[in-house]
C-alpha positions in Angstrom: -48.8 12.5 11.9 -45.1 12.7 12.7 -44.0 14.9 15.9 -40.7 16.4 15.6 -38.2 15.1 17.9 -37.1 17.5 20.8 -33.7 15.8 21.6 -30.7 18.2 20.2 -28.4 17.0 18.0 -25.4 15.5 18.9 -22.2 16.4 17.5 -20.7 13.7 14.4 -18.0 11.9 16.0 -15.2 10.7 13.3 -15.4 7.7 11.8 -11.9 5.5 13.0 -10.9 4.0 9.5 -11.2 0.0 9.1 -8.2 -0.1 6.9 -5.5 -2.4 7.9 -2.0 -1.2 8.2 0.2 -2.0 4.8 3.5 -2.7 4.7 4.6 -1.7 1.3 8.4 -2.7 0.6 9.8 -1.3 -2.1 13.4 -4.0 -3.6 15.5 -1.7 -5.1 19.5 -1.7 -7.0 21.1 1.1 -6.0 20.3 4.2 -8.4 19.6 2.3 -11.1 17.5 3.9 -13.4 14.8 1.5 -13.1 14.6 1.9 -9.3 14.9 5.8 -9.3 11.9 5.6 -11.8 10.1 3.1 -8.8 10.5 5.0 -5.9 9.5 8.0 -7.8 6.4 6.4 -9.1 5.3 4.8 -5.8 6.2 8.7 -4.1 3.7 10.3 -6.8 0.9 7.6 -6.4 1.0 7.5 -2.0 0.7 11.2 -2.6 -2.7 11.1 -4.6 -3.8 7.6 -2.6 -7.1 8.6 -0.1 -4.9 8.6 3.6 -8.4 7.1 4.7 -8.1 4.0 2.8 -4.9 3.0 3.6 -1.8 3.7 6.2 1.5 2.5 4.3 4.6 1.9 6.4 6.8 2.2 3.2 10.3 0.6 3.5 13.4 0.6 1.0 15.5 -2.0 0.9 18.5 -1.9 -1.3 19.4 -5.5 -2.3 22.9 -4.7 -2.7 23.0 -3.7 0.8 20.9 -6.2 2.4 20.6 -9.4 -0.1 18.8 -11.8 2.2 15.5 -9.6 3.0 15.3 -10.2 -0.5 15.8 -13.6 -0.7 13.1 -14.2 2.8 11.0 -12.0 0.5 11.4 -14.3 -2.5 12.6 -10.9 -4.3 14.7 -12.3 -7.5 13.8 -8.9 -9.6 14.5 -5.4 -9.0 12.7 -3.3 -8.5 9.8 -5.1 -6.7 7.1 -3.4 -4.6 6.4 -6.0 -2.1 3.1 -5.7 0.3 1.2 -7.3 3.3 -2.1 -6.0 4.8 -3.9 -8.6 7.2 -2.6 -11.8 5.7 -2.8 -10.8 1.5 0.3 -10.2 0.3 0.8 -8.4 -3.3 3.8 -8.8 -5.6 4.8 -5.9 -8.2 7.8 -5.9 -10.4 8.6 -2.9 -12.9 9.6 0.4 -12.2 5.6 0.9 -11.0 4.6 3.2 -13.9 1.3 1.6 -14.4 -0.7 3.6 -12.1 -3.9 1.4 -12.5 -1.9 -1.4 -11.2 -0.5 0.2 -8.2 -3.8 1.9 -7.1 -5.0 -1.4 -7.5 -3.1 -3.1 -5.5 -3.3 -0.5 -2.7 -7.2 -0.5 -2.9 -6.7 -4.2 -2.3 -4.4 -4.3 0.6 -6.5 -2.1 2.2 -9.2 -3.8 1.7 -10.6 -5.1 5.8 -12.7 -8.0 5.3 -12.5 -10.7 2.2 -10.6 -13.6 1.5 -6.5 -13.0 1.2 -5.7 -12.3 -2.3 -3.1 -14.2 -4.9 -0.8 -12.8 -7.1 
């Protein structure tokens, strides 16, 4: 026979997010059609992505005004999205229309454990 617990229930405190901070750098070439589509597709994907899983820090870099940044990141094609978090680095090239690959990238970067992924 079990006795009822006489202690009052405690308020549940929110569980802090364990997702590492994610840095996203979108390299574009001014307002070329593919770059405009990439910006739009990325914004739409981030809007629909669960904010509890990823805290993206997005930076948009125009390779015409900041070419050295692209060289340092090894970017030779625009648009290119470079994501990094907890030693992981993932690169996607193109207009980011493939939502599945973009979502997988964000999920991979937001994973807090496991070995760094390569792509």
